[in-house]
C-alpha positions in Angstrom: 9.5 -1.1 -45.7 9.0 -1.4 -49.5 9.4 -4.5 -50.7 10.4 -3.2 -54.2 10.1 0.1 -55.8 7.9 -0.5 -59.0 5.4 0.9 -61.4 2.7 -1.8 -59.8 4.1 -2.2 -56.6 1.5 -5.3 -56.2 2.7 -6.9 -58.8 5.9 -7.4 -57.6 6.9 -10.6 -55.4 9.6 -13.0 -53.9 11.2 -16.1 -54.5 13.0 -17.4 -52.5 15.3 -20.8 -52.1 15.8 -21.2 -48.3 18.0 -19.0 -46.6 20.6 -17.8 -48.5 19.1 -18.0 -51.9 16.7 -15.1 -53.6 15.0 -14.4 -56.7 12.7 -11.7 -57.3 10.8 -10.7 -60.7 7.8 -8.5 -61.4 6.6 -6.1 -64.6 8.3 -3.2 -64.6 11.1 -3.4 -62.0 14.6 -2.4 -63.1 15.8 -6.0 -62.2 15.5 -8.9 -63.9 15.5 -12.6 -62.3 18.3 -13.3 -60.9 19.7 -16.3 -58.8 22.9 -16.8 -56.7 24.8 -19.6 -57.8 25.5 -22.5 -55.4 22.8 -21.3 -53.2 20.1 -23.9 -54.0 20.5 -27.7 -53.0 18.6 -30.6 -54.2 17.9 -30.8 -50.6 16.2 -27.0 -50.6 13.3 -26.8 -53.1 12.6 -23.9 -54.3 9.4 -22.5 -53.3 8.0 -18.8 -53.7 8.0 -17.2 -50.3 7.6 -13.2 -49.3 10.4 -12.1 -47.4 10.3 -8.7 -45.3 13.5 -6.9 -47.6 14.6 -3.2 -48.3 15.6 -3.0 -51.6 16.6 0.0 -53.5 16.3 0.3 -57.6 19.2 -1.3 -59.3 20.6 -2.9 -56.6 21.3 -6.5 -56.6 23.0 -6.5 -53.0 22.7 -9.6 -50.8 22.1 -8.1 -47.9 19.4 -6.5 -48.8 16.6 -9.0 -47.9 16.0 -9.8 -44.4 15.1 -13.3 -44.2 12.6 -13.4 -41.5 8.6 -13.1 -41.4 8.1 -15.7 -44.4 5.0 -17.0 -46.2 5.3 -20.3 -47.8 3.5 -20.3 -51.1 2.7 -22.6 -53.5 5.4 -24.3 -55.3 7.3 -21.3 -57.7 8.0 -22.7 -61.5 11.3 -24.2 -62.3 13.6 -20.5 -63.0 15.9 -20.7 -66.5 15.5 -19.1 -70.0 12.0 -17.4 -71.2 9.4 -15.7 -69.6 8.6 -16.0 -66.3 5.5 -16.6 -65.6 3.6 -13.7 -63.2 2.9 -15.5 -59.4 -0.7 -15.5 -58.3 -1.7 -12.5 -56.2 0.2 -12.6 -52.4 -0.8 -11.3 -48.7 1.9 -10.9 -46.2 1.2 -12.4 -42.5 -0.5 -10.6 -40.2 3.1 -10.3 -38.3 4.3 -9.2 -40.9 5.2 -5.1 -41.1 6.1 -5.1 -45.2 2.6 -6.2 -45.8 1.2 -6.5 -49.7 -2.4 -5.9 -49.3 -5.5 -4.2 -51.8 -4.9 -0.5 -53.2 -8.4 0.1 -51.0 -7.6 -0.4 -47.6 -10.3 -1.4 -45.4 -10.5 1.7 -42.8 -10.9 -1.2 -40.1 -7.6 -2.1 -41.0 -6.0 0.7 -41.1 -6.8 1.5 -37.6 -5.7 -1.6 -36.3 -2.3 -1.2 -38.0 -2.0 2.0 -36.6 -3.1 0.9 -33.3 -0.5 -1.9 -33.3 2.3 0.3 -33.8 1.0 2.5 -31.1 1.5 -0.1 -29.0 4.7 -1.2 -30.0 5.6 2.8 -29.8 4.7 2.9 -26.1 6.2 -0.6 -24.9 9.9 1.4 -26.0 11.7 0.3 -23.4 14.3 3.5 -23.2 11.3 5.0 -22.8 10.0 3.6 -19.7 12.9 3.4 -18.0 13.3 7.7 -19.1 9.6 8.2 -17.7 10.3 6.2 -14.5 13.6 8.7 -14.1 11.5 11.2 -14.6 9.3 10.9 -12.0 11.8 10.0 -9.7 13.4 13.2 -10.5 10.2 15.2 -9.7 9.5 12.9 -6.3 12.9 13.8 -5.1 12.7 18.1 -6.3 9.6 17.7 -4.5 11.3 16.5 -1.3 13.9 19.4 -1.6 11.3 21.9 -2.2 8.9 22.1 1.0 5.6 21.5 -0.6 2.1 23.8 -0.4 3.6 26.4 1.7 2.4 30.0 2.2 3.2 32.4 -0.2 5.0 34.2 2.3 7.5 31.2 3.3 8.8 31.4 -0.4 9.2 34.8 -0.7 11.4 34.5 2.5 13.3 31.6 1.5 13.4 31.8 -2.0 14.5 35.5 -2.8 15.0 37.3 -6.0 17.6 39.0 -4.4 20.9 38.1 -2.7 21.8 34.4 -2.3 19.7 32.3 -4.0 19.2 28.4 -3.7 21.5 26.5 -6.4 22.2 29.6 -7.3 19.1 30.2 -10.0 15.9 29.0 -7.8 13.9 32.0 -7.0 10.1 32.5 -5.8 9.5 33.6 -9.1 11.1 30.1 -11.0 8.6 28.3 -8.1 5.4 29.6 -8.7 6.4 29.6 -12.6 6.6 25.9 -12.7 4.4 25.0 -10.0 7.4 23.4 -8.0 5.2 24.3 -4.6 3.1 21.9 -5.4 4.7 19.3 -7.9 2.5 16.1 -6.8 -0.7 18.2 -8.2 1.1 19.6 -11.2 0.0 18.1 -14.7 3.2 17.4 -15.5 3.6 15.3 -12.5 0.1 13.4 -13.7 0.8 13.5 -17.3 4.3 11.1 -16.6 2.6 9.1 -14.6 -0.3 8.7 -17.2 2.6 7.8 -19.5 4.2 5.4 -17.9 0.9 3.3 -17.0 0.6 3.3 -20.9 3.6 2.0 -21.5 3.3 -0.5 -19.0 0.1 -1.6 -19.9 1.4 -1.8 -23.9 4.7 -3.5 -22.9 2.5 -6.0 -20.9 0.0 -6.4 -23.8 2.6 -6.7 -26.9 5.6 -8.3 -25.2 4.7 -10.4 -21.5 1.2 -11.6 -22.4 2.5 -13.4 -25.4 5.0 -15.0 -24.1 3.2 -16.7 -21.8 0.8 -17.8 -24.0 3.5 -19.5 -25.9 4.6 -21.0 -23.0 1.4 -22.7 -21.9 1.7 -24.4 -25.5 2.4 -27.8 -25.7 4.5 -28.8 -28.6 5.7 -32.6 -29.3 8.5 -32.9 -32.3 8.2 -35.5 -34.2 11.8 -35.2 -35.4 15.3 -35.4 -34.1 16.6 -32.5 -36.0 13.5 -30.5 -34.5 14.3 -31.7 -31.2 18.4 -31.3 -31.3 17.6 -27.6 -32.8 15.8 -26.6 -29.2 18.8 -27.0 -27.5 21.3 -25.8 -29.8 21.1 -21.9 -28.3 21.9 -21.7 -24.7 21.0 -25.2 -23.9 21.4 -28.9 -23.9 20.9 -31.8 -26.4 21.3 -35.5 -25.4 21.2 -38.8 -27.1 20.3 -42.0 -24.8 20.8 -45.1 -26.2 18.8 -48.5 -25.5 16.3 -45.7 -23.3 12.7 -45.5 -22.8 10.6 -42.4 -23.0 8.8 -43.3 -19.8 11.7 -43.3 -17.4 13.0 -39.7 -18.9 9.4 -38.5 -18.1 9.6 -40.6 -14.6 12.9 -38.7 -13.3 11.5 -35.3 -15.0 8.5 -35.8 -12.7 10.4 -36.4 -10.2 12.0 -32.9 -10.2 8.8 -31.3 -10.3 7.8 -30.8 -14.0 4.7 -31.2 -15.2 4.8 -34.0 -18.2 3.1 -34.4 -21.4 3.7 -37.7 -23.2 1.9 -38.3 -26.6 3.8 -41.2 -27.8 6.6 -41.1 -29.4 7.5 -37.2 -27.9 7.0 -36.2 -24.8 7.4 -32.2 -23.7 7.6 -31.1 -20.0 8.5 -27.7 -18.5 8.3 -25.8 -15.0 8.7 -22.8 -13.6 5.9 -21.8 -15.5 5.1 -18.6 -12.6 8.5 -17.1 -13.6 6.9 -16.0 -17.0 4.0 -14.5 -15.4 5.9 -12.8 -12.4 6.6 -9.6 -14.9 2.9 -9.3 -15.7 3.2 -9.3 -11.7 5.4 -6.6 -11.3 3.9 -4.3 -14.1 0.4 -5.1 -12.9 1.6 -4.0 -9.1 3.3 -0.7 -10.7 0.0 0.1 -12.5 -1.7 -0.5 -9.1 0.9 2.0 -7.3 0.1 5.0 -10.1 -3.9 4.2 -9.7 -3.4 4.9 -6.0 -1.0 7.9 -6.3 -3.8 9.4 -8.7 -6.6 8.4 -6.4 -5.2 9.9 -3.5 -4.1 13.1 -5.5 -7.3 13.4 -7.2 -10.0 12.1 -4.7 -8.0 13.4 -1.4 -8.4 15.9 1.0 -5.8 18.0 3.4 -5.1 20.4 6.3 -3.5 21.6 9.3 -4.1 23.3 12.1 -1.9 24.6 15.4 -4.9 23.8 18.7 -3.6 24.7 22.4 -4.1 21.6 25.1 -7.4 21.6 26.5 -9.3 23.0 23.3 -10.8 21.1 20.2 -11.9 22.1 16.3 -14.5 20.4 14.3 -12.6 18.5 11.3 -14.3 19.7 8.4 -13.4 23.2 9.9 -9.5 22.9 8.3 -10.2 20.6 5.7 -10.1 21.4 1.8 -10.7 19.3 -1.3 -7.4 19.0 -3.3 -10.1 18.8 -6.6 -13.4 19.6 -7.6 -13.9 15.8 -7.6 -13.1 15.1 -4.3 -15.0 14.2 -1.5 -14.8 14.6 2.3 -14.3 11.6 4.9 -17.7 10.8 7.0 -15.8 11.9 10.1 -15.9 15.7 8.9 -18.7 16.9 11.6 -16.7 15.3 14.6 -14.6 17.4 16.8 -10.8 16.7 17.7 -10.3 17.4 21.5 -6.4 17.8 22.5 -6.3 16.5 26.4 -3.0 16.7 26.8 0.9 17.1 24.9 4.2 16.7 26.1 7.9 16.8 24.5 10.4 14.2 25.7 13.6 15.7 25.7 17.5 13.9 25.6 20.3 14.6 28.2 21.5 17.2 26.1 18.1 19.4 26.4 17.2 18.6 22.7 13.9 17.5 21.6 13.5 13.5 21.5 9.4 13.2 20.8 6.5 14.8 20.9 3.0 13.0 22.4 -0.5 14.2 21.8 -3.3 12.7 23.9 -6.3 12.8 21.4 -9.9 12.4 21.1 -12.4 12.1 18.5 -16.2 13.1 20.0 -19.4 12.8 18.2 -20.8 16.6 19.0 -24.7 15.1 18.1 -24.9 13.2 21.2 -23.6 16.2 23.6 -24.3 19.8 23.5 -22.7 21.2 20.6 -19.4 22.9 19.9 -19.7 26.8 19.4 -19.4 27.8 16.0 -15.7 28.6 15.8 -13.4 26.1 15.3 -11.5 26.4 18.4 -12.7 27.2 22.1 -12.0 30.5 23.6 -10.8 28.9 26.8 -10.6 25.7 28.5 -14.3 26.4 29.8 -15.7 26.1 26.5 -14.2 22.7 26.1 -15.9 20.6 23.3 -17.7 17.8 24.3 -19.4 14.8 23.1 -19.2 11.0 23.2 -15.7 9.6 22.6 -15.7 7.6 19.3 -11.7 6.9 20.2 -8.6 8.0 22.1 -4.9 7.5 21.5 -1.9 8.7 22.3 -0.3 9.8 18.9 3.7 10.8 17.8 5.5 11.5 15.3 4.9 8.1 12.3 2.3 6.9 14.9 -0.9 8.9 13.6 -4.2 8.9 14.5 -6.6 7.3 11.7 -10.5 7.0 11.9 -13.1 6.9 9.0 -10.6 7.2 6.2 -8.9 10.2 7.9 -5.6 10.3 9.1 -3.8 12.6 11.6 -0.2 13.7 11.7 2.0 15.0 14.6 4.0 17.4 12.6 4.8 20.7 15.0 4.6 22.3 18.5 4.6 25.7 19.6 4.0 27.5 23.0 0.4 29.0 23.5 0.7 30.7 27.0 2.6 31.1 30.1 1.1 31.1 33.4 2.4 33.5 35.9 1.3 33.8 39.6 1.6 37.8 41.2 2.8 37.4 44.8 2.7 41.3 45.3 2.2 44.0 45.6 -0.8 43.4 43.8 -0.6 44.8 39.6 -4.4 45.5 40.9 -6.8 46.9 37.9 -3.5 48.0 35.8 -2.7 44.7 35.6 -5.7 42.8 35.0 -7.1 45.5 32.5 -3.7 46.4 30.3 -2.4 43.0 30.7 -3.0 42.6 26.7 0.0 41.4 25.7 0.8 40.3 22.0 -1.7 38.6 20.0 -0.8 34.4 20.0 -0.8 31.9 17.1 -2.0 29.0 17.3 0.7 26.8 18.7 1.2 23.5 20.8 0.5 22.6 23.9 3.7 21.5 26.5 4.0 20.8 30.2 7.5 19.9 30.8 8.2 17.4 33.4 5.2 14.5 32.3 5.6 11.2 31.0 3.5 9.6 28.0 1.4 7.5 29.9 0.1 11.0 32.0 -1.3 11.9 28.8 -4.6 9.9 28.9 -5.0 11.7 32.6 -7.3 14.4 30.8 -6.6 18.4 30.5 -3.4 19.8 31.9 -4.1 20.9 35.1 -1.7 24.1 34.7 -4.2 25.4 31.8 -5.9 28.4 33.3 -9.2 28.4 32.8 -9.2 32.0 32.6 -7.0 35.2 31.9 -6.6 35.6 35.7 -7.9 33.9 38.6 -7.4 34.1 42.3 -5.1 31.5 44.6 -4.3 31.6 48.2 -0.6 33.1 47.7 -2.0 35.7 44.5 -3.1 35.9 41.5 -2.5 33.7 38.1 -2.5 35.5 35.2 -2.4 33.1 31.8 -0.5 35.1 29.1 -0.6 34.4 25.4 2.8 33.8 23.8 3.7 35.3 20.3 6.2 33.2 18.0 9.3 36.0 17.5 10.6 33.4 15.3 12.7 34.6 12.0 12.4 38.6 13.3 15.3 41.0 13.3 17.9 39.9 15.9 16.3 36.5 16.5 18.0 33.0 16.3 16.0 29.8 15.9 12.2 29.1 17.2 11.2 31.9 20.5 8.2 32.9 22.2 7.3 36.2 23.8 4.6 37.5 26.3 4.2 40.8 28.3 3.1 41.7 31.4 2.3 45.6 31.8 3.0 47.2 35.2 1.3 50.5 34.5 -0.7 52.3 32.8 0.5 54.7 29.9 0.5 58.7 30.8 -1.7 61.0 28.6 1.8 61.7 26.8 3.0 58.5 26.6 -0.6 57.9 24.8 -0.8 60.9 22.4 3.2 59.6 21.4 1.7 55.8 20.7 4.5 54.1 23.0 3.5 51.1 24.9 2.6 50.8 28.4 5.9 50.0 30.5 6.2 46.1 31.5 8.0 42.8 31.8 9.3 40.9 28.7 8.8 37.0 29.3 10.4 34.7 26.7 11.0 31.5 26.1 12.4 29.0 23.8 10.7 25.6 25.1 8.5 24.5 28.3 11.6 24.1 30.1 12.5 27.4 31.1 10.7 30.7 31.3 13.3 34.2 30.8 12.5 37.5 32.4 13.7 41.3 31.3 12.3 44.3 33.0 11.0 47.3 31.7 14.5 48.5 30.3 15.4 45.5 28.4 17.9 44.1 31.1 18.0 40.6 32.0 16.8 39.8 35.1 16.6 35.8 35.5 15.2 32.4 34.2 13.0 29.9 36.0 11.9 27.0 35.5 7.9 26.1 35.2 6.6 24.4 38.3 9.1 25.0 40.6 7.4 27.5 42.6 10.8 29.3 43.1 9.9 33.1 42.7 11.9 36.2 41.1 11.6 39.9 41.7 11.2 41.9 38.6 10.1 45.7 39.2 9.4 45.4 42.6 7.0 42.5 41.2 7.5 39.0 42.8 6.6 36.7 40.2 6.2 32.8 40.0 6.5 30.9 36.9 3.7 28.4 37.0 3.6 26.9 34.0 3.3 27.2 30.0 0.8 26.2 28.0 1.9 24.3 24.6 0.1 24.0 21.0 0.0 20.4 19.1 0.7 20.9 15.6 -1.6 18.5 13.1 -1.4 17.6 9.7 -5.0 16.0 8.7 -5.2 13.9 5.2 -8.1 11.9 3.6 -6.0 9.6 1.2 -8.2 6.8 0.0 -5.4 5.7 -2.4 -3.2 4.7 0.3 -5.4 1.5 0.3 -3.7 1.1 -3.2 -0.6 1.7 -2.6 0.6 0.0 -0.3 -1.3 -3.6 -1.5 0.7 -2.6 -5.3 4.2 -2.3 -3.3 3.5 -5.7 -1.2 2.8 -7.2 -5.0 5.6 -5.7 -6.5 7.8 -7.0 -3.7 5.9 -10.5 -4.8 6.2 -11.0 -8.0 9.4 -9.5 -8.1 10.5 -12.8 -6.3 8.5 -14.6 -8.8 9.7 -13.2 -11.8 13.3 -14.4 -11.1 12.0 -18.1 -11.2 13.6 -19.8 -14.1 11.0 -21.2 -16.5 12.1 -24.0 -18.0 11.6 -26.6 -21.1 12.4 -30.4 -21.7 11.5 -32.1 -25.5 12.2 -35.6 -26.0 11.2 -38.3 -28.9 11.8 -42.0 -28.9 13.0 -43.8 -31.9 13.9 -47.2 -31.7 16.6 -47.4 -28.7 17.2 -44.3 -28.6 15.8 -41.4 -27.2 16.3 -37.9 -28.1 16.6 -35.1 -25.0 17.0 -31.3 -25.6 16.2 -28.4 -23.1 16.9 -25.0 -22.0 16.1 -22.0 -19.5 15.7 -18.6 -19.5 17.6 -18.2 -16.2 20.2 -20.2 -14.3 21.5 -21.9 -17.0 24.1 -23.3 -14.8 21.9 -24.6 -12.3 19.4 -26.2 -15.6 22.6 -28.4 -16.8 23.4 -30.1 -13.6 20.0 -30.2 -13.2 19.4 -32.2 -16.6 22.5 -34.0 -15.6 21.3 -35.3 -12.9 18.0 -36.5 -15.0 19.6 -38.4 -17.9 22.4 -40.5 -15.8 19.4 -41.5 -13.4 17.6 -43.1 -16.8 18.1 -46.7 -16.6 19.7 -48.1 -19.6 17.8 -51.1 -20.8 20.0 -54.2 -22.6 23.3 -53.5 -25.0 23.7 -50.4 -26.8 22.7 -51.6 -30.5 25.3 -51.7 -33.4 26.1 -48.1 -34.7 25.8 -45.1 -33.7 23.5 -42.0 -32.9 22.4 -39.7 -35.6 24.8 -37.1 -35.4 25.7 -38.1 -31.4 
């Protein structure tokens, strides 16, 4: 913004005589002294003022002057013919963007100007809205695309060939744009940082100055000054035969803070409505800080652990960043006492339950170096610090750790062999497909029974003898995603005969019985040729004959899928959202101001409110109507009313 284009810009000044008259002069300027006729009246003496303006050389356009940011200077000489004296040097006020300063600017002053410009640019409302929209967009994309999955997951679900998600989204795009971990990507945190800077700049340059102005007690000394306060979106009245203290008393009864300095009065209420927006910004900054703290200072891990087994927490946790720290409970042991699934009448899963115990191994025999015990004979032990039955949306919390119920699986199936006995062949060659870590489930139990301890259906060994035959515990493997398999399915294999020499040389598997299950409620049997034989419910005790062997499905052991997290920023996020709700409501409170001035028998009253203007007008009507009238009205009329 240039005041004028002159050979010596610092010698240029502007002379203004009110809001609608302007003249300017300066050595080397392309214009002579000008003055718009009829603009200056006797009540508006011509004074030298610095006016923020945009002037083109050779332009005398009236609209080229922006009449704000004025600085009153000493009285200018009377305009008329003859030479014009050069006015004294002028320096603009700090609030004016068109500053006239010396040619040798102070570097510190330059830095301050640049800093203020940066704050004004950061506090742009459209930019803040765009940043919030970008944050919401990234969050929605992170919800749509599963996060932190294995490479094989994206390779299978977002292939390059065939049908593509949204017609273009493939695993190459996902890894190129870090869409598999959006919430820890550089651009997500850069957006959060930019948004935080915008909120802080808006608070310091707009909200806080508005509060400071609202806190000032402004006593007005002239009737015109009082009336002007209510001319724009307010009210102004003149009360004849009234007293200032009666007006103050009525306002005080309406909850106003009243300040009287005879003959003036100032009152306000609802200052919290001005502070509310600052609280909203502070709450949002607290949320952003908590999110960033969790993103850089947390740790997480997942595990699938069978019923009756346990693991050391530190074995499955990993830091999310180099600056993160692990919680103090990493040396503790978590044991799955029992796992069960509740079903709806139609057979669908209603809820998962896991009875968990957190143990301190330092006060008991140490756990094996392996994170999971090989069998229930090696159950983890130690002093029980906390025990809880968790479910979806009801996690286990201890020492900064949170453990969520997220998944389940089938770990093993227990089958009793009634006869003829399988002999050494079954005992030595029953090596079904290796199991993946899954969740433990026993059908028919209720949540209250989970506190009873480890499931009795979990075998103590791969095979145990009973009065009516041997009980074999056969590991189950997930077949989900295999060719011809739809949905979740687990399978196991019971060899019935050792392969002969010819089969061994050919690499053929031994003949055996296939056992399949989709959930802990039923077990499906197939013979050695893959022909369906029948279905049995675990624990029913009803035998089934396959390949001349009588079998009873004793039970299915499930595994619970746990997600373990350490989120140190969660308290900050919760506190931020709580503060955001409160301060949002507070910001809707109306900030109302009232001025009054006593002059003789008249009281000039004006007021305005930033919200609920209709309600404010009604309230002021009630206040003024309640002011008592003192004596007869004087002769004449009120000044302007």
